DRENTI-979653 format. One record per residue: residue number from 1; x, y, z of N, C-alpha, C in turn. Coordinates in steps of 0.1 Angstrom, whole numbers, always signed. Each point is the difference from the previous one (the first is absolute). Example, Ala and Ser with C-alpha at 12.3 -4.5 7.8 and 13.67 -1.06 7.14 Angstrom:
2
 pos   n.x   n.y   n.z  ca.x  ca.y  ca.z   c.x   c.y   c.z
   1  +132   -57   +78    -9   +12    +0    +9   +12    +0
   2    -4   +11    -7    +9   +11    +0    -8   +11    +8
! end
This chain:
352
 pos   n.x   n.y   n.z  ca.x  ca.y  ca.z   c.x   c.y   c.z
   1 +1541  +767   -94   +10    +7    +9    -3    -4   +14
   2   +11    -3    +8    -1    -5   +14    +7   +10    +9
   3    -3    +0   +12    +6    +8   +10    +5    -8   +11
   4   +12    +4    +6    +6    -7   +11    -9    +1   +12
   5    +0   -10    +9    -9    +1   +12    +4   +13    +9
   6   +14    +3    +0    +3   +12    +8    -6   +12    -5
   7    -1    +2   -14    -7   +11    -6   -14    +1    +4
   8    -7   -12    -1   -14    +0    +3    -3    +3   +15
   9    +9    -5    +8    -2    +3   +14    +2   +15    +3
  10   +10    +6    -7    +3   +14    +2   -12    +8    -5
  11    -6    -4   -11   -12    +7    -5   -11    -1   +10
  12    -3   -11    +6   -10    -1    +9    +2    +9   +12
  13   +12    +0    +5    +3    +9   +11    -2   +15    -3
  14    +4    +3   -12    -2   +14    -5   -15    +3    +0
  15    -8    -9    -5   -15    +3    -1    -6    +1   +14
  16    +5    -8    +9    -5    +1   +14    +4   +13    +6
  17   +12    +4    -3    +5   +13    +6    -9   +12    -5
  18    -2    +0   -14    -8   +10    -5   -14    +0    +5
  19    -6   -12    +2   -13    -1    +6    -1    +5   +14
  20   +11    -3    +8    +0    +5   +13    +1   +16    +0
  21    +8    +5    -9    +1   +15    -1   -13    +6    -3
  22    -7    -6    -9   -14    +5    -4    -9    -1   +11
  23    +1   -11    +8    -9    -1   +12    +3   +11   +10
  24   +13    +3    +2    +4   +10    +9    -5   +14    -4
  25    +1    +3   -13    -5   +12    -5   -15    +2    +2
  26    -7   -11    -3   -15    +0    +2    -3    +2   +15
  27    +8    -6    +8    -3    +1   +15    +2   +14    +5
  28   +10    +7    -6    +2   +14    +5    -6   +10    -9
  29    -9    -4    -9    -5   +10   -10    -9   +10    +7
  30    -9    -5    +9    -9    +9    +6    +7   +10   +10
  31    +9    -5    +8    +8   +10    +9    +7   +10    -8
  32    +7    -5   -11    +7   +10    -9    -9   +10    -6
  33   -11    -4    -5   -10    +9    -6    -5   +10   +11
  34    -3    -5   +12    -4    +8   +10   +10   +11    +4
  35   +13    -4    +1   +10    +9    +2    +1   +11   -11
  36    +0    -5   -12    +0    +9   -12   -11   +10    +1
  37   -13    -5    +3   -11    +9    +1    +2   +11   +11
  38    +5    -4   +11    +2    +9   +11   +11   +10    -4
  39   +10    -4    -7   +10   +10    -4    -6   +10   -10
  40    -8    -5    -9    -6    +9   -10   -10   +10    +7
  41    -7    -5   +10    -9    +9    +8    +8   +10    +8
  42   +11    -4    +5    +9    +9    +7    +5   +11    -9
  43    +4    -4   -12    +4   +10   -10   -11   +10    -3
  44   -12    -5    -2   -11    +9    -3    -3    +9   +12
  45    +1    -5   +12    -2    +8   +12   +10   +11    +1
  46   +13    -4    -2   +11    +9    +1    -1   +11   -11
  47    -5    -4   -12    -2   +10   -11   -13    +8    +2
  48    -8    -3   +10   -11    +8    +3   -13    -3    -7
  49    +0   -10    -9   -11    -3    -8   -12    -6    +8
  50    +4    -8   +11   -10    -6    +8    -5    +9   +12
  51    +6   +11    +1    -5    +9   +10   -11    +9    -5
  52    -8    +5    +9   -11    +9    -5    +5   +12    -8
  53    -6    +2   -12    +5   +10    -9   +13    -2    -7
  54    +4   -13    +0   +13    -3    -6    +1    +3   -15
  55   -11    -3    -7    +0    +3   -14    +1   +15    -3
  56    -8    +7    +8    -1   +15    -1   +14    +6    +2
  57    +7    -5   +10   +14    +5    +3   +10    -3   -11
  58    -2   -12    -5    +9    -5   -11    -3    +7   -13
  59   -12    +5    -2    -4    +7   -12   -10    -8    -8
  60   -12    +5    -2   -10    -7    -7    +0    +4   -15
  61    -5    -9    -8    -1    +4   -15   -11   +11    -1
  62    +3    +9    -9    -8   +12    -2   -10    -4   -11
  63   -12    -5    +4   -10    -4   -10   -12   +10    +0
  64    +3   +11    +8   -11   +11    +2    -6    +5   -13
  65    +8    +3   -11    -6    +6   -11   -11    -8    -7
  66    +0   -13    +2   -10    -9    -7   -10    -5   +10
  67   -13    +0    -3   -11    -5    +8    +0   -15    -1
  68    -6    -6   +11    +0   -15    +0    -7    -7   -11
  69   -10    +6    -6    -6    -7   -12    +9    -1   -12
  70   +10    +9    -1    +9    +0   -11    +9   -13    +2
  71    +4    -2   +12    +9   -12    +2    -8   -13    -2
  72   -13    -1    +4    -8   -11    -3    -2    -2   -15
  73    -2   +11    -7    -2    +0   -14   +12    -6    -7
  74   +12    +3    +5   +12    -5    -6    +1   -15    +2
  75    -4    -5   +12    +0   -14    +2   -10    -7    -9
  76   -12    +6    -2   -10    -5    -9    +5    -1   -14
  77    +7   +10    -5    +5    +0   -13   +10   -12    -2
  78    +8    -3   +10   +10   -11    -1    -8   -13    -1
  79   -10    -2    +9    -7   -12    +0    -8    -3   -13
  80    -6   +11    -5    -7    -1   -13    +9    -4   -11
  81   +12    +6    +0   +10    -3   -11    +4   -15    +1
  82    +2    -4   +12    +4   -14    +2   -11   -10    -4
  83   -12    +3    +4   -12    -9    -4    -4    +1   -14
  84    +5   +10    -8    -4    +1   -14    +9    -9    -9
  85   +10    -6    +6    +9    -8    -9    -7   -11    -7
  86    -8    -7    +7    -7   -12    -7    -9    +5   -11
  87    -8   +10    +2    -9    +4   -11    +8    +6   -12
  88   +11    +7    +3    +7    +5   -11    +7   -11    -8
  89    +6    -9    +7    +7   -11    -7   -10    -9    -8
  90   -12    -2    +5   -10    -8    -7    -6    +7   -12
  91    -4   +13    +3    -7    +8   -11    +9    +3   -12
  92   +13    +1    +3   +10    +4   -11    +5   -13    -6
  93    -2   -12    +5    +5   -12    -6   +14    -3    +4
  94    +6    +9    +8   +14    -2    +4    +2   -13    +8
  95   -10    -4    +8    +2   -12    +8    +1   -13    -9
  96    -7    +0   -11    +1   -11   -10   +14    +0    -7
  97    +5   +12    -3   +13    +0    -7   +11    -5    +8
  98    +0    +1   +14   +10    -4    +8    +2   -16    -1
  99   -11    -7    -2    +1   -14    -1    +4    -6   -13
 100    +0    +9   -11    +4    -6   -13   -11    -8    -5
 101    +3   -11    -8    -9    -8    -6    -7   -10   +10
 102    +8    -4   +10    -6    -9   +10    -9    +7   +11
 103    +3   +13    +1    -8    +7   +10    +5    -2   +14
 104    -5    +8   +10    +5    -1   +13   -10    -8    +8
 105    +6    -7   +10    -8    -8   +10    -6   +10    +9
 106   -10    -4    +8    -6    +9   +10   +10    +5   +10
 107    +9    -8    +4   +10    +4   +10    +9   +11    -7
 108    +5    -3   -12    +8   +10    -7    -7   +13    -2
 109   -13    -1    -4    -7   +13    -2    -1    +8   +12
 110    -2    -7   +12    -1    +7   +13   +13    +7    +3
 111   +11    -6    -3   +13    +6    +2    +2   +12    -8
 112    -4    -1   -13    +1   +12    -9    -8   +11    +5
 113   -13    -3    +4    -9   +10    +5    +5    +6   +13
 114    +6    -8    +9    +6    +5   +12   +11   +10    -2
 115    +9    -4    -9   +12    +9    -3    -5   +13    -7
 116   -10    -1    -9    -5   +12    -6    -7    +9   +10
 117    -7    -6    +9    -7    +8   +10   +10    +7    +9
 118   +11    -6    +4   +10    +6    +8    +7   +11    -8
 119    +2    -2   -13    +7   +10    -8    -9   +12    -2
 120   -13    -2    -3    -9   +11    -1    -2    +8   +13
 121    -1    -8   +11    -1    +7   +13   +12    +8    +3
 122   +12    -6    -2   +13    +8    +3    +1   +12    -9
 123    -4    +0   -13    +1   +11    -8   -10   +11    +5
 124   -12    -4    +4   -10   +10    +5    +5    +5   +13
 125    +6    -8    +9    +4    +4   +13   +11   +10    -1
 126   +11    -3    -8   +11   +10    -1    -5   +13    -7
 127   -10    -2    -9    -5   +12    -6    -7    +9   +10
 128    -8    -6    +9    -6    +8   +10   +10    +6   +10
 129   +11    -7    +3   +11    +5    +8    +5   +13    -7
 130    +3    -1   -12    +5   +12    -8   -10   +12    +1
 131   -12    -3    -1   -10   +11    +0    -2    +6   +14
 132    -1    -9   +10    -2    +5   +14   +13    +6    +5
 133   +11    -4    -4   +13    +6    +5    +1   +15    -3
 134    -6    +4   -11    +0   +14    -3    -8    +9   +10
 135   -11    -6    +6    -8    +7   +10    +5    -2   +14
 136    +7   -12    +2    +5    -3   +14   +14    -5    -1
 137   +10   +10    -3   +14    -4    -2    +6    -6   +12
 138    -5    +2   +12    +5    -6   +13    -9   -11    +5
 139    -8    -5    -9   -10   -11    +4    +6   -14    +0
 140   +13    -1    -1    +6   -14    -1    -4    -7   -12
 141    +1    +6   -11    -4    -6   -13   +12    -2    -9
 142   +12    +2    +5   +12    -2    -9    +5   -14    +1
 143    +6    -4   -11    +6   -13    -2   +15    +2    -3
 144    +9    -7    +8   +14    +1    -2    +7   -13    +1
 145   +11    -2    -7    +8   -12    +1    +4    -4   +14
 146    +1   +10    +9    +4    -2   +14   -11    -7    +7
 147   -12    +0    -5   -12    -6    +7    +3   -16    +1
 148    +6    -6    -9    +2   -14    +0    +8    -5   +12
 149   +13    +6    +2    +7    -5   +12    -7    +4   +13
 150    -7   +12    +0    -7    +4   +12   -11   -10    +3
 151    -8    -4   -11   -10    -9    +2    +5   -14    +5
 152   +11    -4    -5    +6   -13    +4    +4    +1   +15
 153    +6   +11    +4    +3    +1   +14   -12    +1    +9
 154   -11    +7    -4   -12    +0    +7    -6   -14    +1
 155    +1    -8   -10    -6   -13    +0    +8    -9   +10
 156   +13    +1    +0    +8    -7   +10    -4    +3   +14
 157    -3   +13    +3    -4    +4   +13   -14    -5    +3
 158    -9    -1   -10   -14    -4    +2    -1   -15    +1
 159    +9    -7    -6    -2   -15    -1    -2    -7   +13
 160    +8    +3   +11    -3    -7   +12   -15    +1    +5
 161    -5   +12    -1   -14    +3    +4   -10    -8    -9
 162    +2    +0   -13    -8    -7    -9    +0   -15    +2
 163   +12    -5    +2    +2   -15    +2    -6    -4   +14
 164    +2    +8   +10    -7    -3   +13   -15    +0    -1
 165    -5    +9    -8   -15    +0    -2    -4   -12    -7
 166    +8    -5   -10    -4   -12    -7    +1   -12    +9
 167   +10    -1    +9    +1   -11    +9   -12    +0   +10
 168    -3   +12    +5   -11    +0    +9   -13    -3    -6
 169    -2    +4   -13   -13    -4    -7    -1   -15    -2
 170   +11    -6    -3    +0   -15    -2    -3    -7   +13
 171    +6    +5   +11    -3    -6   +14   -15    +2    +3
 172    -6   +11    -2   -14    +2    +2    -8    -9    -8
 173    +3    -1   -13    -7    -9    -9    +0   -15    +5
 174   +12    -4    +4    +1   -14    +5    -8    -2   +13
 175    -1   +10    +8    -7    -1   +13   -15    -2    -3
 176    -5    +6   -11   -14    -2    -4    -3   -12    -9
 177   +11    -6    -5    -2   -11    -9    +6   -13    +5
 178    +0    -1   +14    +5   -12    +6   +14    -4    -4
 179    +8   +10    -1   +14    -3    -3    +4    -2   -15
 180   -10    +2    -8    +2    -2   -15    +8   +11    -5
 181   +10    -3    -8    +9   +10    -6    -7    +6   -13
 182    -1   +13    -1    -6    +5   -13    +9    -2   -12
 183    -6    +1   -11    +7    -1   -13   +11   +11    +0
 184   +13    -4    -2   +11   +10    +0    -1   +10   -11
 185    -7    -3   -11    -1    +9   -11   -15    +5    +0
 186    -1   +12    +4   -14    +5    +2    -5    +9   -11
 187    +8    +4    -9    -4    +8   -11    -2    -8   -13
 188   -10    +4    -8    -3    -8   -12   +12    +1   -10
 189    +6   +12    -2   +11    +2    -9   +12    -9    +4
 190    +3    +0   +13   +11    -8    +5    -2   -15    -2
 191   -13    -4    +1    -4   -13    -2    +3    -4   -15
 192    -3    +9    -9    +2    -3   -14   +15    -1    -3
 193    +8    +9    +6   +14    +0    -2    +6   -13    +5
 194    -4    -4   +12    +4   -13    +6    -2   -11   -10
 195   -11    -2    -5    -4   -11    -8    +7    +1   -14
 196    +1   +12    -6    +7    +1   -13   +15    -2    +2
 197    +6    +5   +10   +14    -1    +2    +4   -15    +3
 198    -9    -7    +6    +3   -14    +4    +1    -9   -13
 199    -6    +4   -11    -1    -8   -12   +10    +5   -11
 200    +2   +14    +0    +8    +5   -11    +6   +14    +4
 201   +12    +0    +4    +7   +12    +4    +3   +10   -11
 202    -1    -5   -13    +4    +8   -11   -13    +6    -7
 203   -11    -2    +5   -12    +5    -6    -1   +15    +1
 204    -1    +7   -11    +0   +14    -1   -12    +6    +7
 205   -11    -7    +0   -13    +4    +6    +2    +1   +15
 206    +7   -10    +6    +2    +1   +14    +8   +12    +4
 207   +10    +3    -8    +9   +12    +3    -8   +13    -2
 208    -9    +0    -9    -9   +12    -2    -9    +1   +12
 209    -5   -11    +5    -8    +1   +12    +8    +6   +12
 210   +12    -5    +1    +9    +5   +11    +3   +15    -2
 211    +2    +5   -13    +2   +14    -2   -12    +8    +4
 212   -12    -5    -3   -12    +7    +3    -1    +1   +16
 213    +3   -10    +7    -1    +0   +14   +11    +8    +7
 214   +12    +0    -5   +11    +7    +7    +1   +15    -4
 215    -4    +3   -13    +2   +13    -5   -13    +7    -2
 216    -9    -6    -7   -13    +7    -4    -9    +3   +12
 217    -3   -10    +8    -9    +1   +11    +5   +11   +10
 218   +13    +0    +4    +4   +10   +10    -1   +14    -5
 219    +3    +2   -13    -1   +14    -5   -14    +5    +0
 220    -9    -8    -5   -14    +5    -1    -7    +1   +14
 221    +2   -10    +8    -6    +0   +13    +5   +11    +9
 222   +13    +2    +0    +5   +11    +8    -4   +14    -5
 223    -1    +2   -13    -5   +12    -5   -15    +2    +5
 224    -8   -10    -1   -14    +1    +4    -2    +2   +15
 225    +7    -9    +8    -3    +0   +14    +9   +10    +8
 226   +13    -1    -1    +8    +8    +8    +1   +15    -5
 227    +0    +2   -13    +1   +13    -5   -13    +8    +0
 228   -10    -6    -7   -12    +7    -3   -10    -1   +12
 229    -3   -13    +4   -10    -1   +10    +5    +5   +14
 230   +12    -4    +3    +6    +5   +13    +0   +15    +0
 231    +3    +7   -11    +0   +14    +0   -14    +6    +1
 232   -10    -7    -6   -13    +5    +2    -5    -1   +14
 233    +4   -11    +7    -4    -2   +14    +8   +10    +9
 234   +12    +2    -3    +8   +10    +7    -6   +14    -1
 235    -5    +3   -12    -6   +13    -2   -13    +1    +8
 236    -8   -11    +1   -13    +0    +7    +2    +0   +15
 237    +8    -9    +4    +1    -4   +15   +11    +8    +7
 238    +9    +6    -7   +10    +9    +6    +9    -8   +10
 239    +1   -13    -1    +8    -8    +9    +8   -10    -8
 240   +13    +1    +0    +8   -10    -8    -2   -14    +5
 241    -1    -3   +13    -1   -14    +5   -14    -5    -4
 242   -10    +8    +2   -14    -5    -4    -1    -3   -15
 243    +6    +9    -8    +0    -2   -14    +8   -13    -4
 244   +11    -2    +6    +9   -11    -3    -8   -13    +3
 245    -6    -1   +12    -6   -12    +5   -13    -3    -9
 246    -8   +11    -3   -12    -2    -8    +4    -4   -14
 247   +10    +5    -6    +5    -4   -13    +4   -14    +0
 248    +7    -4   +11    +5   -14    +1   -11   -10    +1
 249   -11    +4    +7   -11    -9    +1    -7    -1   -13
 250    -2   +11    -8    -5    -1   -13    +8    -9    -9
 251   +13    +2    +0   +10    -7    -8    -2   -15    +3
 252    -1    -4   +13    +0   -14    +5   -13    -6    -5
 253   -12    +7    +3   -13    -6    -4    -2    -1   -15
 254    +6    +8    -8    -1    -1   -14    +7   -13    -5
 255   +11    -5    +7    +6   -12    -3   -10   -12    +4
 256    -8    +2    +9   -10   -10    +4   -12    +0   -10
 257    -4   +12    -4   -12    +1    -9    +4    -4   -14
 258   +11    +5    -5    +4    -3   -14    +7   -13    -1
 259    -8   -10    -4    +5   -14    +0    -2    -6   -14
 260    +6   -11    -3    -1    -6   -13    -6   -14    +2
 261    -9    -4    -8    -6   -14    +1    -8    -1   +13
 262    -4   +11    +6    -8    -1   +12    +8    -4   +12
 263   +13    +1    +0    +8    -3   +11    +7   +12    +5
 264    -5    +6   +11    +6   +12    +5   +13    -3    +8
 265    +8   +10    +3   +12    -2    +8    -5    -4   +14
 266    +4   -11    +6    -5    -3   +14    +4   +10   +10
 267    -8    +1   +11    +1   +11    +9   +13    +0    +7
 268    +6   -12    +3   +13    +0    +7   +11    +6    -8
 269    -1    +1   -13   +10    +6    -9    -2   +15    -1
 270   -12    +5    +5    -2   +14    -1    +7    +8   +11
 271    +3    -7   +11    +6    +7   +12   +14    +5    -4
 272    +9    -8    -6   +13    +6    -4    -2   +10   -11
 273   -10    -1    -8    -2   +11   -10    -4   +13    +6
 274    -8    -1   +11    -3   +12    +7   +12    +6    +7
 275    +9    -8    +5   +12    +5    +6    +9    +6   -11
 276    +1    -7   -11    +8    +6   -11    -6   +13    -5
 277   -13    +1    -1    -6   +13    -4    +3   +11    +9
 278    -1    -3   +13    +3   +11   +10   +15    +5    -1
 279    +9   -10    -2   +14    +4    -1    +3    +8   -13
 280    -7    -4   -11    +2    +7   -12    -6   +14    +1
 281   -11    +1    +7    -6   +14    +2    +8    +9    +8
 282    +6    -6   +11    +9    +8    +8   +13    +4    -8
 283    +5    -9    -7   +12    +3    -8    -3   +11   -11
 284   -12    +0    -5    -3   +10   -10    -2   +14    +6
 285    -7    +0   +11    -2   +13    +7   +13    +6    +5
 286    +9    -9    +4   +13    +5    +6   +10    +4   -11
 287    +0    -8   -11   +10    +3   -11    -5   +10   -10
 288   -14    +0    -1    -7    +9    -9    +5    -3   -15
 289    +3   -13    -2    +4    -4   -14    -9   -12    -4
 290    -5    +2   -13    -9   -10    -5    +7   -14    -1
 291   +12    +0    -5    +7   -12    -3    +3    -9   +13
 292    +0    +6   +11    +4    -8   +12   -11   -11    +3
 293   -13    +3    +2    -9   -11    +2    -1    -9   -12
 294    +2    +5   -12    +0    -9   -12   +12   -10    +1
 295   +12    +5    +4   +11    -9    +1    -2   -10   +12
 296    -6    +4   +11    -3    -9   +11   -10   -11    -5
 297   -10    +4    -7   -10   -10    -5    +7   -10   -10
 298    +9    +5    -8    +7    -8   -10    +8   -10    +8
 299    +7    +4   +10    +9    -9    +8    -9   -11    +7
 300   -11    +4    +5    -9   -10    +7    -5   -10   -10
 301    -5    +4   -12    -5    -9   -10   +11    -9    -5
 302   +12    +6    -2   +11    -8    -5    +4   -10   +10
 303    +0    +3   +13    +3   -10   +10   -10   -11    +0
 304   -13    +3    -1   -10   -10    -1    +1    -9   -12
 305    +3    +6   -11    +2    -8   -13   +12    -9    +2
 306   +11    +5    +5   +12    -8    +2    -3   -12    +9
 307    -6    +2   +11    -4   -11    +9    -9   -10    -7
 308    -9    +5    -8    -9    -9    -7    +8    -8   -10
 309    +9    +6    -7    +9    -7   -10    +8   -11    +7
 310    +6    +4   +11    +9   -10    +7    -8   -12    +5
 311   -13    +2    +3    -8   -11    +4    -7    -7   -11
 312    +3    +3   -13    -8    -6   -11    +4   -14    -2
 313   +12    -4    +5    +4   -14    -3    -5    -9   +11
 314    -7    +5   +10    -5    -9   +11   -15    -3    -3
 315    -4   -13    +2   -14    -3    -1    -8    +6   +11
 316   -12    +5    -4    -9    +6   +10   -14    -2    -4
 317    -8    -1   +10   -15    -1    -3    -7   +12    +6
 318   -10    +4    -7    -8   +11    +5   -14    -4    +5
 319    -3   -13    -1   -13    -4    +4    -2    +2   +15
 320   +10    +0    +8    -1    +2   +14    -4   +14    +4
 321    +2   +10    -9    -3   +13    +4   -15    +3    -1
 322    -6    +4   +11   -15    +2    +0    -4   +11   -10
 323    +8   +10    -1    -4   +11    -9    -1    -4   -14
 324    +7   -10    -4    -1    -5   -14   -10   -11    -1
 325    -3    -6   +11   -10   -11    -1   -14    +6    -4
 326    -3   +11    +6   -13    +6    -3    -2    +4   -15
 327   +11    +5    -5    +0    +4   -15    -2   -13    -8
 328    +7   -11    +3    -1   -12    -8   -14    -5    +0
 329    -7    +1   +12   -13    -6    +1   -10    +8    -8
 330    +3   +13    -3   -10    +8    -7    +3    -1   -15
 331   +12    -4    -5    +3    +0   -14    -4   -14    -6
 332    -4    +0   -12    -3   -13    -7   +12    -4    -7
 333    +6   -11    +4   +12    -5    -6    -3   -14    -5
 334    +3    -3   -13    -2   -13    -5    +8   -11    +7
 335    -5   -11    +4    +7   -10    +7    +9    -7   -10
 336   +12    -4    +4    +9    -7   -10    -5   -14    -3
 337    +3    -4   -12    -5   -14    -4    +8   -10    +8
 338    -8   -10    +6    +7   -10    +8    +8    -9    -8
 339    -3    -2   -13    +7    -9    -8   +13    +6    -7
 340    +2   +13    +3   +11    +6    -7   +13    -1    +8
 341   +11    -5    -7   +12    -1    +7    +6   +14    +4
 342    +0    +9   -10    +4   +13    +2   -12   +10    -2
 343    -3    +9    +9   -11    +8    -1    +1    +9   -13
 344   -12    +2    -5    -1    +9   -12    +4   +14    +5
 345    +7    +8    -9    +4   +14    +4   -11    +8    +6
 346   -12    -1    -5   -10    +9    +5    -4    -3   +15
 347    +5   -12    +5    -3    -3   +14   +12    +5    +8
 348   +10    +5    -6   +12    +4    +8    +0   +15    +3
 349   -11    +7    -4    +0   +14    +3    +0    +3   +15
 350    +8   +10    +4    +1    +2   +14   -13    +7    +6
 351    -3    -5   +12   -11    +7    +7    +6    +6   +12
 352    +2   +13    +0    +7    +7   +12    -8    -1   +12
! end
């Protein structure tokens, strides 16, 4: 099939025009985000939330009937339920049955365990909500279908602040690394999705990984951090803002501490997580609805997964990222055979 020169020339002009538009958007990204953040802050000030006693005037969640150890106990129950998935699947032999005669690979087994962990944690979390709601009916423990659009709207409002935090974190990182750009994919799960999607978009295991990241993780994490831990801190500290910030710091540092293959989330990626945590905490205290921070978290993870998938077709190297260099140096990885035209599959395992 051949194309006329006029058509080819027109196509080149179109590509250049699109490229110029994208450059203009990128050029105005920071000013637009700054304007959006100022507008959101103005809305919060006008609504009284950023004024002293703003939460009290808007109405606090009534968690008084329950002592703070009860809320922490609820968080502990969810974490224990989530962590028990692996031992239950292995001891009952269910993990072997999933793989059939061929069995599961290590990656597939980890996906099954992750999904089971989120399922167990969600069941335990909603069970605790049901129990605690009887003692604290005004404690913000209800879930409603209206939470989803409310959470989506809150995420739209929070996005400029979160994105500005991410841009600022990258700028700080580059200033300390002689202008070196950090790895754009900072989370281990996103790294796996990137590599799996680049080779096979129809792989059911990739989609299960995406489901765990977009649905499972937000439900369990928000029940643990925003609902139970934030309520415990609010009961202890008597201050909504202090409890929100303290919970967000715990939420952020847990993403740093809980890593896979010895590769924690790099510090520059923690700053937007902190901003996200604060906005979700504010949204929860203001709306007094469990589903709002869960929906916000789902939107954020869905956006990150979408950006990862869109970039899966582009070649990228992670060797330049210092946070991954240290992990590679500590792991023992067999060297590829120099005489092999195509590396053996065991040498193709990803090192995040």
